[in-house]
KOLMI-22135 format. One record per atom (N, C-alpha, C, O, CB): residue number from 1; atom name; z, y, x. Coordinates in steps of 0.001 Angstrom, whole numbers, plus 524288, in hexadecimal, padded with zeros to 5 digits. Atoms other than C-alpha are relative to their C-alpha. Glycine has a CB too. Example, Ala and Ser with C-alpha at 12.3 -4.5 7.8 and 13.67 -1.06 7.14 Angstrom:
BEGIN
{1,"N",{80000,7FB5A,8037A}}
{1,"CA",{81E78,7EE6C,8300C}}
{1,"C",{80000,804B0,80384}}
{1,"O",{80299,8049D,80790}}
{1,"CB",{804DE,8001B,7FC20}}
{2,"N",{7FFC4,7FB5A,7FCCC}}
{2,"CA",{81BE4,7FBDC,83566}}
{2,"C",{802DA,80442,7FCFE}}
{2,"O",{80383,80896,7FEFB}}
{2,"CB",{7FA79,801CE,8019E}}
END
This chain:
BEGIN
{1,"N",{8024E,7FE1B,804BF}}
{1,"CA",{7C3F8,7BB49,7F6E3}}
{1,"C",{80018,805EC,7FF86}}
{1,"O",{7FF35,807F6,7FB43}}
{1,"CB",{802B3,7FDA6,7FB7F}}
{2,"N",{8000F,7FA4C,80052}}
{2,"CA",{7C50D,7C9BE,7FA54}}
{2,"C",{7FD3C,80234,804C4}}
{2,"O",{7FCB5,7FF94,808C3}}
{2,"CB",{805A1,80239,7FF94}}
{3,"N",{802BE,7FD89,7FBA3}}
{3,"CA",{7BDD4,7D328,802FF}}
{3,"C",{803D5,80125,80472}}
{3,"O",{80887,801AA,8038B}}
{3,"CB",{7FD44,80518,7FE33}}
{4,"N",{7FC90,7FEA4,7FBA1}}
{4,"CA",{7C319,7D60C,81091}}
{4,"C",{802C1,80537,7FF31}}
{4,"O",{80752,805C4,80098}}
{4,"CB",{7FCE7,80029,8050A}}
{5,"N",{7FD98,7FAE2,800DF}}
{5,"CA",{7C594,7E42B,80CAD}}
{5,"C",{8046A,7FF9C,7FC05}}
{5,"O",{8087B,80219,7FCA3}}
{5,"CB",{7FBE4,803FA,7FE26}}
{6,"N",{7FBE1,800AC,803EE}}
{6,"CA",{7CD51,7E005,800B9}}
{6,"C",{804C0,7FD50,8026F}}
{6,"O",{80934,7FEB2,80145}}
{6,"CB",{7FDF4,7FCCB,7FB46}}
{7,"N",{7FBC3,802B4,7FD4F}}
{7,"CA",{7D555,7D6D0,80932}}
{7,"C",{80338,803DE,80337}}
{7,"O",{80805,803D7,802F5}}
{7,"CB",{7FDD1,7FBA3,8038A}}
{8,"N",{7FD58,7FC1D,7FCBD}}
{8,"CA",{7D892,7E1E0,812AF}}
{8,"C",{8030A,803CC,7FC97}}
{8,"O",{80781,8051E,7FDCC}}
{8,"CB",{7FC09,802FC,80371}}
{9,"N",{7FD62,7FC54,8038B}}
{9,"CA",{7DBD5,7EB1C,8077A}}
{9,"C",{804F0,7FD97,7FDB1}}
{9,"O",{808FD,80029,7FD64}}
{9,"CB",{7FC46,801AF,7FB97}}
{10,"N",{7FB67,80297,8023E}}
{10,"CA",{7E50A,7E13D,80150}}
{10,"C",{80456,7FF63,8040D}}
{10,"O",{808EF,80000,802CA}}
{10,"CB",{7FE7E,7FAA2,7FDCA}}
{11,"N",{7FC10,80061,7FBD5}}
{11,"CA",{7EBE3,7DF0D,80E54}}
{11,"C",{8029F,80547,800E6}}
{11,"O",{8075E,80592,8019A}}
{11,"CB",{7FD7D,7FE08,80520}}
{12,"N",{7FDD1,7FAC3,7FF42}}
{12,"CA",{7ED92,7EDBA,80FF2}}
{12,"C",{8038F,80185,7FB7F}}
{12,"O",{807A5,803E9,7FC53}}
{12,"CB",{7FBA2,80403,80092}}
{13,"N",{7FCB7,7FECC,80488}}
{13,"CA",{7F2DD,7EF10,8021E}}
{13,"C",{80530,7FD0F,8004F}}
{13,"O",{80949,7FF3A,7FF09}}
{13,"CB",{7FD21,7FE9E,7FAE5}}
{14,"N",{7FB37,8030B,7FF5C}}
{14,"CA",{7FCAA,7E433,804BC}}
{14,"C",{80390,80285,8040C}}
{14,"O",{8084A,802EC,80342}}
{14,"CB",{7FEB6,7FA5B,80197}}
{15,"N",{7FCF5,7FD5E,7FBF0}}
{15,"CA",{800FD,7EB07,81124}}
{15,"C",{80242,8051C,7FDF6}}
{15,"O",{806AE,80680,7FF3F}}
{15,"CB",{7FC9B,80108,804D7}}
{16,"N",{7FE1E,7FB14,8023A}}
{16,"CA",{8021E,7F7DC,809B4}}
{16,"C",{8049E,7FF0B,7FC63}}
{16,"O",{8087A,801E9,7FC90}}
{16,"CB",{7FB9A,802CB,7FD07}}
{17,"N",{7FBAF,80123,80395}}
{17,"CA",{80AAE,7F1C5,7FF40}}
{17,"C",{804EE,7FEA0,80316}}
{17,"O",{80936,8005A,801BF}}
{17,"CB",{7FE88,7FB7A,7FC3F}}
{18,"N",{7FB89,80189,7FCBD}}
{18,"CA",{81376,7EBCE,809A8}}
{18,"C",{8025A,804CD,802AA}}
{18,"O",{8071D,80578,802BE}}
{18,"CB",{7FE53,7FBE6,80426}}
{19,"N",{7FE2C,7FB5F,7FD3C}}
{19,"CA",{8144A,7F890,81144}}
{19,"C",{802B0,803CF,7FC4C}}
{19,"O",{806E7,805CE,7FD78}}
{19,"CB",{7FB75,802B2,802C1}}
{20,"N",{7FDA9,7FC5E,803C6}}
{20,"CA",{816DD,800FE,80552}}
{20,"C",{80514,7FDD5,7FDC3}}
{20,"O",{808B9,800C9,7FCB0}}
{20,"CB",{7FC26,80129,7FB8E}}
{21,"N",{7FB57,80275,8022B}}
{21,"CA",{820D8,7F749,80038}}
{21,"C",{804A6,7FFF7,803AD}}
{21,"O",{80914,7FF23,80201}}
{21,"CB",{7FEC6,7FA90,7FE77}}
{22,"N",{7FBB8,7FFC8,7FC34}}
{22,"CA",{828C8,7F85C,80CAD}}
{22,"C",{8002A,80558,802A9}}
{22,"O",{801C7,805D5,8072A}}
{22,"CB",{7FF68,7FBA2,80421}}
{23,"N",{80064,7FAB2,7FDDF}}
{23,"CA",{826E1,806EF,80EA0}}
{23,"C",{80550,80239,80162}}
{23,"O",{80958,800A6,7FF4A}}
{23,"CB",{7FD4B,80394,7FC20}}
{24,"N",{7FB63,7FD0B,7FE6F}}
{24,"CA",{830AA,80FCC,81524}}
{24,"C",{7FED5,805C3,7FF28}}
{24,"O",{7FA46,80741,7FED1}}
{24,"CB",{80188,7FEE0,805D3}}
{25,"N",{800F9,7FA68,800B9}}
{25,"CA",{8328F,81E6D,8133B}}
{25,"C",{7FC26,8020D,80419}}
{25,"O",{7FC8A,800D8,808BC}}
{25,"CB",{8052B,80314,8004A}}
{26,"N",{80409,7FDE4,7FC98}}
{26,"CA",{82707,825A7,818E8}}
{26,"C",{7FACE,7FD3D,7FF64}}
{26,"O",{7F6BE,7FF5E,800D5}}
{26,"CB",{801BA,7FFAF,80590}}
{27,"N",{804E2,802C2,80103}}
{27,"CA",{81D06,81B61,81527}}
{27,"C",{7FD2F,8029E,7FB76}}
{27,"O",{7FFA8,804F8,7F813}}
{27,"CB",{80104,7FA24,7FED1}}
{28,"N",{8030A,7FDD1,80449}}
{28,"CA",{81207,81FC4,80C45}}
{28,"C",{7FB79,7FC65,7FEB5}}
{28,"O",{7F9BF,7F94F,801F7}}
{28,"CB",{7FE00,8057E,80160}}
{29,"N",{80481,80313,801AE}}
{29,"CA",{8071F,81984,8048D}}
{29,"C",{7FB55,8014A,80377}}
{29,"O",{7F87C,7FDC6,80517}}
{29,"CB",{7FEB4,8010E,7FA2A}}
{30,"N",{8046F,7FE6B,7FCC1}}
{30,"CA",{7FD3B,82151,80C61}}
{30,"C",{80047,7FD82,80560}}
{30,"O",{7FC66,7FB63,80746}}
{30,"CB",{7FFCF,805F0,80085}}
{31,"N",{7FF64,8023B,7FAC0}}
{31,"CA",{80299,81CD4,8196E}}
{31,"C",{7FEF8,7FA1E,7FFF5}}
{31,"O",{7FC58,7F817,8036F}}
{31,"CB",{80586,8011D,80221}}
{32,"N",{800C8,805A7,8005C}}
{32,"CA",{802D5,80E94,81521}}
{32,"C",{7FA3B,7FEC8,7FF1E}}
{32,"O",{7F801,7FB70,801C4}}
{32,"CB",{8035A,7FDA7,7FB8C}}
{33,"N",{80584,80101,8013B}}
{33,"CA",{7F528,80F10,80F51}}
{33,"C",{7FC85,800F4,804BD}}
{33,"O",{7F951,7FDA3,80619}}
{33,"CB",{7FE36,80375,7FB6F}}
{34,"N",{80345,7FEC0,7FB7B}}
{34,"CA",{7EF01,815AF,81B0C}}
{34,"C",{8011B,7FC4D,8048D}}
{34,"O",{7FD85,7FAC9,80760}}
{34,"CB",{800E3,805AC,801B5}}
{35,"N",{7FE93,8038E,7FBD0}}
{35,"CA",{7F66E,80D00,8247D}}
{35,"C",{7FDB4,7FA92,7FF5E}}
{35,"O",{7FD04,7F7BF,80333}}
{35,"CB",{805C7,7FF9D,80058}}
{36,"N",{80244,80520,80100}}
{36,"CA",{7F0AC,800FB,81E08}}
{36,"C",{7FA11,80025,7FF6E}}
{36,"O",{7F79F,7FC3E,7FE0E}}
{36,"CB",{80260,7FDB4,7FB29}}
{37,"N",{805AE,7FFAD,7FFFC}}
{37,"CA",{7E2CB,805FB,81E8C}}
{37,"C",{7FD7B,801D0,7FAFD}}
{37,"O",{7F8B3,801AD,7FA88}}
{37,"CB",{7FDE4,7FAF4,8014F}}
{38,"N",{8023B,7FDBF,804BB}}
{38,"CA",{7E125,80BC0,81101}}
{38,"C",{7FEF2,805C1,80119}}
{38,"O",{80296,808BF,8020D}}
{38,"CB",{803BB,7FF48,7FB29}}
{39,"N",{80173,7FAA4,7FEA6}}
{39,"CA",{7D9C4,81867,81353}}
{39,"C",{80030,803BD,7FB65}}
{39,"O",{7FFEF,8087C,7FC22}}
{39,"CB",{7FAA5,80011,8024D}}
{40,"N",{7FFD1,7FCBA,804AA}}
{40,"CA",{7DA92,81D5D,80559}}
{40,"C",{804D3,7FE74,7FCE8}}
{40,"O",{804F9,7FA4B,7FA80}}
{40,"CB",{7FAE8,7FF6C,7FC9F}}
{41,"N",{7FAF2,8014B,8025C}}
{41,"CA",{7E861,81DDF,7FFF8}}
{41,"C",{7FF8C,7FF30,7FA1B}}
{41,"O",{8023A,7FBD8,7F7EB}}
{41,"CB",{803F7,8044F,80125}}
{42,"N",{800C0,800AB,805A5}}
{42,"CA",{7E3D6,81F63,7F1DF}}
{42,"C",{7FDCB,7FAA9,7FEAB}}
{42,"O",{7FF81,7F82B,7FAED}}
{42,"CB",{7FC68,80438,7FDE4}}
{43,"N",{8024A,8052D,800DE}}
{43,"CA",{7DB93,81321,7F2B3}}
{43,"C",{80412,7FBC5,80130}}
{43,"O",{80473,7F7E8,7FE59}}
{43,"CB",{7FB08,7FF3A,80375}}
{44,"N",{7FBCF,803A7,7FEC3}}
{44,"CA",{7E6D4,80BF2,7F93E}}
{44,"C",{803C9,7FF95,7FB63}}
{44,"O",{80535,7FB48,7F9C7}}
{44,"CB",{802ED,801BC,80500}}
{45,"N",{7FC45,80006,8045A}}
{45,"CA",{7EFF6,80FFA,7EE2D}}
{45,"C",{7FDD0,7FD23,7FB48}}
{45,"O",{800A0,7FA3B,7F8AD}}
{45,"CB",{80176,80595,7FE7C}}
{46,"N",{8026D,802A3,80479}}
{46,"CA",{7E658,80B48,7E3DE}}
{46,"C",{7FFCE,7FA18,800D7}}
{46,"O",{80100,7F718,7FD47}}
{46,"CB",{7FA75,80222,7FF12}}
{47,"N",{8001F,8059B,7FECB}}
{47,"CA",{7E489,7FE1C,7EA92}}
{47,"C",{80575,7FD9F,7FFC3}}
{47,"O",{8062C,7F94C,7FDC8}}
{47,"CB",{7FD9C,7FF14,8056A}}
{48,"N",{7FA99,801DC,7FFFA}}
{48,"CA",{7F334,7FCB5,7EC61}}
{48,"C",{801EF,7FF51,7FA67}}
{48,"O",{8043C,7FB4C,7F91A}}
{48,"CB",{80393,803D5,80306}}
{49,"N",{7FE49,80054,80577}}
{49,"CA",{7F5F0,7FF95,7DE07}}
{49,"C",{7FD4B,7FB77,7FD34}}
{49,"O",{7FFC0,7F89D,7FA36}}
{49,"CB",{7FEE1,80530,7FD1D}}
{50,"N",{802FA,8043A,80275}}
{50,"CA",{7EB37,7F631,7D9C4}}
{50,"C",{80220,7FAAE,801AF}}
{50,"O",{80244,7F707,7FE90}}
{50,"CB",{7FA26,80071,80167}}
{51,"N",{7FE1E,804F6,7FDE0}}
{51,"CA",{7F0DA,7EB7A,7E26C}}
{51,"C",{805A4,7FED2,7FE7A}}
{51,"O",{806E4,7FA62,7FD1A}}
{51,"CB",{7FF85,80009,805DF}}
{52,"N",{7FA61,800E8,800AD}}
{52,"CA",{7FF8A,7ED55,7E076}}
{52,"C",{80255,80235,7FAF9}}
{52,"O",{806EF,8015A,7F9E0}}
{52,"CB",{802D5,80245,80480}}
{53,"N",{7FE17,7FE22,8050B}}
{53,"CA",{800AE,7F437,7D35B}}
{53,"C",{80399,804B1,8004E}}
{53,"O",{80610,80616,7FC6B}}
{53,"CB",{802C1,7FBBB,7FD4F}}
{54,"N",{7FD00,7FB33,7FF5F}}
{54,"CA",{807A1,80023,7D8C2}}
{54,"C",{7FD99,8031A,80479}}
{54,"O",{7FAC1,800FF,807BA}}
{54,"CB",{805E9,7FED3,8010D}}
{55,"N",{80222,7FCC0,7FBD2}}
{55,"CA",{80449,80B78,7E17E}}
{55,"C",{802EE,7FEFA,8051D}}
{55,"O",{8076B,7FD42,80506}}
{55,"CB",{80052,805DB,7FE85}}
{56,"N",{7FD36,800A0,7FB0F}}
{56,"CA",{80783,80ADA,7EFF0}}
{56,"C",{804BE,80398,80062}}
{56,"O",{8089F,8023B,802E0}}
{56,"CB",{7FC55,8010C,80489}}
{57,"N",{7FB79,7FC76,7FFD5}}
{57,"CA",{8107E,8167F,7EE10}}
{57,"C",{8049C,7FDC2,7FCF6}}
{57,"O",{8091A,7FECC,7FE53}}
{57,"CB",{7FE88,80565,7FDC9}}
{58,"N",{7FBBA,8028A,802D9}}
{58,"CA",{8185C,80EAC,7E41C}}
{58,"C",{802A2,7FBE5,8036B}}
{58,"O",{8076C,7FB7A,80375}}
{58,"CB",{7FDF7,7FD7A,7FAEA}}
{59,"N",{7FDD2,803E1,7FC6B}}
{59,"CA",{81A10,803A9,7EDFA}}
{59,"C",{80346,802B2,8042D}}
{59,"O",{8079A,800FB,80562}}
{59,"CB",{7FB9C,7FCBB,8028D}}
{60,"N",{7FD37,7FD02,7FBF9}}
{60,"CA",{81E0E,80D86,7F85A}}
{60,"C",{80518,80237,7FDD9}}
{60,"O",{80929,801D9,80064}}
{60,"CB",{7FC8B,80475,80218}}
{61,"N",{7FB50,7FDA3,80252}}
{61,"CA",{827A5,8145A,7EF4E}}
{61,"C",{8043D,7FBE4,7FF1D}}
{61,"O",{808D5,7FCD8,8002C}}
{61,"CB",{7FEA2,802B8,7FACB}}
{62,"N",{7FC27,80425,800F7}}
{62,"CA",{82E2B,8078F,7EB83}}
{62,"C",{8027E,7FE41,8052D}}
{62,"O",{80737,7FD60,8056B}}
{62,"CB",{7FD62,7FB42,7FD30}}
{63,"N",{7FDDE,80198,7FAE4}}
{63,"CA",{82FAC,803BB,7F9D9}}
{63,"C",{803D0,803FF,8021D}}
{63,"O",{807D6,80298,80457}}
{63,"CB",{7FB99,7FF2B,803F0}}
{64,"N",{7FC9C,7FBED,7FDF2}}
{64,"CA",{835A3,810C4,7FD56}}
{64,"C",{804FF,800AE,7FCDC}}
{64,"O",{808D4,802C7,7FEDE}}
{64,"CB",{7FD1A,80511,8002B}}
{65,"N",{7FB56,7FFA6,8034D}}
{65,"CA",{83F54,8100F,7F201}}
{65,"C",{803B1,7FB64,800D1}}
{65,"O",{8082D,7FB81,7FF18}}
{65,"CB",{7FE6E,8004F,7FA48}}
{66,"N",{7FCE0,804A9,7FF1A}}
{66,"CA",{84442,802CD,7F650}}
{66,"C",{80499,8014E,8038C}}
{66,"O",{803DD,803AE,807AA}}
{66,"CB",{7FCA5,7FB9D,80267}}
{67,"N",{7FB86,7FEF3,7FCA9}}
{67,"CA",{85208,803A5,7FBAA}}
{67,"C",{7FFAB,7FCD1,80501}}
{67,"O",{7FDA0,7F877,8050B}}
{67,"CB",{80517,7FED1,7FD1F}}
{68,"N",{7FFD0,80325,7FB60}}
{68,"CA",{853E2,7FF7F,8096A}}
{68,"C",{7FEBC,802F2,804C2}}
{68,"O",{7FEBE,800BE,80908}}
{68,"CB",{7FC87,7FB9D,7FF8C}}
END
């Protein structure tokens, strides 16, 4: 029930959330977005916020603050 492009985008967003959620020092939103094929970081951030209700930088910050 969705276009092939939407399917690919959703898979990339899922991968981004997983990657940002398990980030280590030195990781960045830009590196994750570009590594997953998002060529425009601003558009990636908007899609991410629309999908997950927070910015990718918030997800990254929470992961980096996690003890361990």
